[in-house]
VOGU-3710 file (C-alpha; in Angstrom, 3 decimals, decimal comma):
1> mrsrftfgrf> 43,060/137,396/90,513  44,556/136,389/93,825  47,878/136,386/95,592  49,319/132,907/95,803  49,840/133,596/99,504  46,258/134,443/100,459  44,123/131,546/101,569  40,900/130,921/103,505  39,337/134,125/104,837  41,736/136,334/102,893
11> dvqrkkalvf> 41,177/134,255/99,766  37,434/134,795/100,224  37,990/138,508/100,732  40,018/138,788/97,542  37,328/136,907/95,645  34,674/139,150/97,095  36,660/142,212/96,159  38,025/141,187/92,787  35,905/138,403/91,355  32,666/139,109/93,240
21> wvalytlgls> 32,195/135,764/94,910  30,846/137,561/97,936  31,618/134,747/100,325  30,737/132,198/102,971  28,397/134,350/104,982  25,045/136,235/105,306  21,271/136,244/104,860  18,331/138,598/104,553  14,696/139,652/104,380  13,190/142,186/106,802
31> lsahaqdrka> 14,296/145,028/109,114  12,635/147,662/111,196  14,498/150,795/110,154  17,308/152,103/107,970  19,616/155,104/108,276  22,612/156,544/106,474  25,723/156,840/108,650  26,367/160,451/109,664  28,006/160,516/113,089  30,715/157,857/113,124
41> tittfdapga> 34,424/158,627/112,790  36,338/156,651/110,157  40,134/156,376/110,289  42,001/154,787/107,397  45,399/153,133/107,657  48,105/151,303/105,739  50,612/148,894/107,244  54,249/149,957/106,753  55,654/147,982/103,840  52,284/147,463/102,149
51> gtgafqgtla> 52,473/147,581/98,370  50,833/150,360/96,417  50,173/148,500/93,174  46,895/147,030/92,035  45,678/144,202/94,312  48,303/145,027/96,946  47,907/146,884/100,246  46,368/146,312/103,670  43,553/143,907/104,633  42,019/143,846/108,107
61> sainpagait> 40,758/140,571/109,565  39,702/141,049/113,197  39,520/143,524/116,078  39,577/142,674/119,800  37,820/144,418/122,738  40,792/146,741/123,345  40,781/147,879/119,709  43,849/145,970/118,511  43,495/144,918/114,873  45,179/142,050/113,074
71> gqyldannvg> 45,316/141,349/109,400  47,538/140,880/106,412  49,345/143,226/104,082  50,576/142,414/100,604  53,930/143,948/99,749  55,287/145,108/96,387  56,167/141,491/95,546  52,634/140,283/96,406  53,921/138,457/99,482  51,559/138,399/102,455
81> hgyvrspdgt> 52,735/139,376/105,960  50,884/139,562/109,256  50,482/142,705/111,311  49,033/143,965/114,572  47,791/147,536/114,780  47,733/148,642/118,419  44,935/150,872/119,741  47,363/153,818/119,607  47,904/153,239/115,882  51,369/151,688/115,994
91> ftsfdapgsv> 52,101/148,644/113,819  54,005/145,436/114,440  54,705/143,224/111,424  55,329/139,499/111,733  55,783/136,308/109,733  55,423/132,718/110,863  58,707/130,743/110,791  59,210/129,173/107,376  56,502/131,310/105,845  56,364/132,633/102,313
101> gtapnsinpg> 52,944/134,093/103,138  51,334/134,710/106,561  47,569/135,188/107,024  46,275/136,086/110,526  42,560/135,438/111,024  41,471/136,100/114,601  42,661/137,970/117,713  41,427/137,294/121,250  41,003/139,763/124,155  44,541/139,048/125,380
111> gaiagyyvda> 46,071/139,802/121,987  46,816/136,200/120,951  46,399/135,663/117,211  45,474/132,528/115,271  46,025/132,089/111,574  47,979/130,106/109,054  50,946/130,437/106,784  52,066/128,933/103,519  55,497/127,332/103,146  57,769/127,132/100,108
121> nsvahgflrs> 55,905/124,019/98,944  52,556/125,881/99,000  51,375/123,868/102,024  49,387/125,713/104,713  50,073/125,247/108,435  48,429/126,724/111,539  50,085/129,211/113,874  49,507/130,859/117,235  51,130/134,225/117,903  51,171/134,928/121,635
131> sdgtvrtfdv> 50,768/138,435/122,999  54,538/138,569/123,631  55,169/138,069/119,908  56,204/134,415/120,076  54,904/132,448/117,078  54,311/128,702/117,359  53,316/126,609/114,375  51,277/123,406/114,314  49,608/120,844/112,066  46,726/118,477/112,663
141> sgaqttlavn> 48,094/114,923/112,608  47,656/113,391/109,154  46,625/116,694/107,569  47,761/117,789/104,148  46,735/121,376/104,954  45,873/122,953/108,328  43,888/126,197/108,450  43,476/127,907/111,840  40,704/130,493/111,588  39,507/131,508/115,065
151> inpaetiggy> 40,641/131,785/118,694  38,709/132,364/121,934  39,775/133,954/125,273  41,106/130,600/126,565  43,398/130,388/123,496  41,478/127,452/122,110  41,868/127,581/118,335  39,327/126,348/115,818  39,779/125,583/112,164  39,620/122,924/109,509
161> yfddngvhgf> 42,038/120,662/107,718  42,245/118,590/104,562  43,399/114,984/104,344  42,950/112,101/101,919  39,318/111,785/103,014  38,283/115,407/102,569  37,829/118,364/104,940  37,231/118,151/108,700  36,955/120,510/111,682  39,372/120,719/114,591
171> lrardgkvtt> 39,836/122,356/117,989  43,295/122,904/119,463  43,462/123,497/123,221  45,992/125,838/124,794  48,114/122,842/125,829  48,351/121,741/122,200  45,861/118,866/122,371  43,901/118,643/119,111  40,351/117,291/118,800  39,053/116,604/115,311
181> fdvpgaagtf> 35,391/116,383/114,365  32,917/115,897/111,544  29,235/116,773/111,505  27,357/113,430/111,365  26,625/112,538/107,749  28,723/115,381/106,351  30,713/115,112/103,160  32,893/117,952/104,453  33,015/120,099/107,617  34,192/123,734/107,725
191> tasvdglnpa> 34,444/126,172/110,635  33,571/129,874/110,601  36,356/132,406/110,834  37,194/135,254/113,268  34,426/134,771/115,881  33,373/131,243/114,949  34,377/129,932/118,412  32,817/131,491/121,505  34,230/131,694/125,073  32,305/128,589/126,203
201> gaitgqylda> 33,830/126,514/123,404  30,817/126,314/121,082  31,917/126,432/117,461  29,892/127,114/114,342  30,430/126,495/110,660  28,873/124,816/107,690  28,985/121,320/106,319  28,444/119,877/102,869  26,035/117,071/102,179  26,456/114,414/99,471
211> nivnhgyvrn> 25,011/116,849/96,907  27,513/119,591/97,888  24,737/121,698/99,423  25,702/123,792/102,491  24,035/123,480/105,898  24,764/125,300/109,158  25,800/123,670/112,423  26,783/124,428/115,996  29,106/122,030/117,790  28,297/122,406/121,471
221> pdgtfttfdg> 31,023/122,355/124,153  30,037/118,765/125,044  30,697/117,653/121,461  27,070/117,299/120,384  25,825/118,921/117,179  22,842/121,059/116,241  22,251/121,520/112,515  20,032/124,077/110,806  19,099/125,667/107,500  18,076/129,198/106,708
231> pgggtdagqg> 14,616/129,554/105,142  14,895/129,956/101,396  18,274/128,335/100,962  18,873/126,844/97,519  19,358/123,134/97,002  21,826/123,105/94,119  25,531/122,467/94,632  27,196/125,420/96,396  23,895/126,888/97,606  22,318/126,573/101,039
241> tltaginpag> 23,236/127,851/104,487  26,575/129,336/105,547  27,741/130,691/108,908  30,014/133,550/109,967  30,162/133,580/113,771  28,723/132,805/117,200  28,672/135,173/120,172  28,823/134,357/123,927  25,013/134,036/124,103  25,087/131,369/121,404
251> tvlgaylddt> 23,534/133,584/118,723  24,778/132,568/115,284  25,281/134,881/112,352  24,853/133,239/108,990  23,595/133,480/105,475  21,898/131,509/102,799  22,410/131,483/99,074  18,998/131,097/97,468  18,019/129,211/94,335  18,857/132,272/92,199
261> nvfhsivrar> 22,286/132,619/93,889  21,407/135,777/95,837  22,748/136,148/99,401  20,467/136,921/102,365  21,520/137,391/106,008  20,254/135,415/108,990  20,523/135,553/112,755  19,817/132,327/114,638  19,027/132,654/118,355  20,171/129,982/120,770
271> dgtittydvp> 16,611/128,617/120,940  16,682/128,026/117,176  14,601/131,026/116,111  15,875/132,383/112,786  15,461/135,991/111,658  16,298/136,954/108,091  17,064/140,400/106,720  18,234/142,270/103,627  19,761/145,744/103,538  17,680/148,171/101,438
281> gagtdpfegt> 19,547/148,739/98,195  21,098/145,279/98,100  21,138/143,784/94,611  19,031/140,834/93,565  21,151/139,366/90,791  23,424/136,316/91,300  26,070/136,807/94,017  24,638/140,151/95,088  22,787/140,668/98,348  23,472/141,120/102,055
291> lgeninpegv> 26,557/139,729/103,779  26,844/139,823/107,580  30,441/139,314/108,739  30,645/139,287/112,543  28,501/139,399/115,691  29,553/140,926/119,003  28,317/140,001/122,520  25,422/142,478/122,262  24,300/141,016/118,942  25,437/143,943/116,782
301> ipgqyvdasg> 26,360/142,844/113,255  28,650/144,630/110,795  28,666/143,484/107,219  28,484/144,264/103,555  25,833/144,539/100,927  26,389/144,417/97,204  24,230/146,631/95,030  23,035/146,163/91,457  26,252/147,691/90,070  28,426/145,202/91,956
311> tthgflrapd> 29,676/147,874/94,392  30,053/146,774/98,020  28,925/149,030/100,905  29,160/148,688/104,664  26,331/148,313/107,153  25,765/147,937/110,875  22,676/146,097/112,156  21,543/146,763/115,739  19,828/144,036/117,809  16,445/145,715/117,212
321> gtittfdvpg> 16,916/145,346/113,456  17,860/148,964/112,729  20,395/149,142/109,909  22,886/151,948/109,306  24,795/151,987/106,024  28,157/153,604/105,347  30,996/153,961/102,869  34,625/154,780/103,576  35,703/158,050/101,895  38,009/157,107/99,034
331> aatgfglgtf> 36,365/153,745/98,389  35,826/153,246/94,667  32,565/152,251/93,061  32,083/149,536/90,482  32,103/145,784/90,189  34,008/144,183/93,106  34,994/147,553/94,605  33,886/149,482/97,682  33,813/149,139/101,476  34,299/145,796/103,265
341> pvsnnpvdti> 33,658/145,726/107,052  34,865/142,434/108,553  34,801/142,557/112,370  33,457/144,523/115,336  34,159/144,521/119,076  31,898/144,968/122,148  31,843/148,783/121,793  30,819/148,550/118,115  34,148/149,692/116,708  34,442/148,134/113,254
351> agyyidanfv> 37,581/147,086/111,398  37,651/146,432/107,689  39,194/147,451/104,415  38,286/149,345/101,281  39,477/149,352/97,690  40,405/152,581/95,955  40,157/153,545/92,280  43,617/152,053/91,642  42,510/148,673/93,057  44,711/149,105/96,149
361> fhgflrip> 43,548/147,780/99,547  43,541/150,013/102,656  42,441/149,303/106,217  39,848/151,310/108,118  38,535/151,723/111,642  34,980/153,002/112,201  34,270/154,361/115,684  30,600/155,049/116,544
//
């Protein structure tokens, strides 16, 4: 099931939560230590106006260094609206002009938010919400659909768009100038969400080859490309290497889907060295495994792992490989249910959401 107003990252989240397609991210294999979370404080929250029926509620997308969170809530009519939760816990709701469904994706240190909205004709358009609350909409020239999915401190926005020739990446500068790009030889180019664009302007994502196999890439600030594959990635359609983010040091968080359709997490250093890891307890059946979601400047990774029952749990991986696992109190267990961390900031505060026994979404904030 999915709301007709949730697309891109939120569409992936709904699939992960409800259909168990656990998404465009992550890899795995080894780690140095493992611990159960005991000391962190977890605060749960619901946006005012969020619905309380099944598959309604509050989804978190991103958190900035100050602790402001953006995301989407689904009301009682299954309509998606954007929100900002300030560090003091107050909420501001917003909708893009002309929207029948607004989906924020990324928030920068200054509080500017990038995302997209869907109009009455079910066409998606990009938007930028400035810190003063002003919302400006935009489209890539010639695009049928424009999906803005990340924003950096300079208010450069990255994303991807669809036209008659397929899917392509784009960068939109603060002055509104748009640069489009394709990975050489790609049959389709996607960009990673939330922290897929770093302060220097390097952007990461994945591209499809002619056989619809995924491969990772980094587009450097000078416009050149570096491509890579995680070890063990499958070679059937839909398998291969996926990416989730890039930090200021150029470290890329990614994943590969192996030839048995199990997810494993990977970290790729700027020099090209790839480390793989799996969270202990992660399942080994199709579409189970380890799913890193975000990487902060220190290289700390929050994410999710799916166990053999289909339940999703949270984890935090330190730069030395130590993994701490956690669950939000009230998160239900069972196929497609559980705890879904999605983003962390430089002080390792994590934002995410969980699903309760009534299939309602709620936001959470985990403070170390």
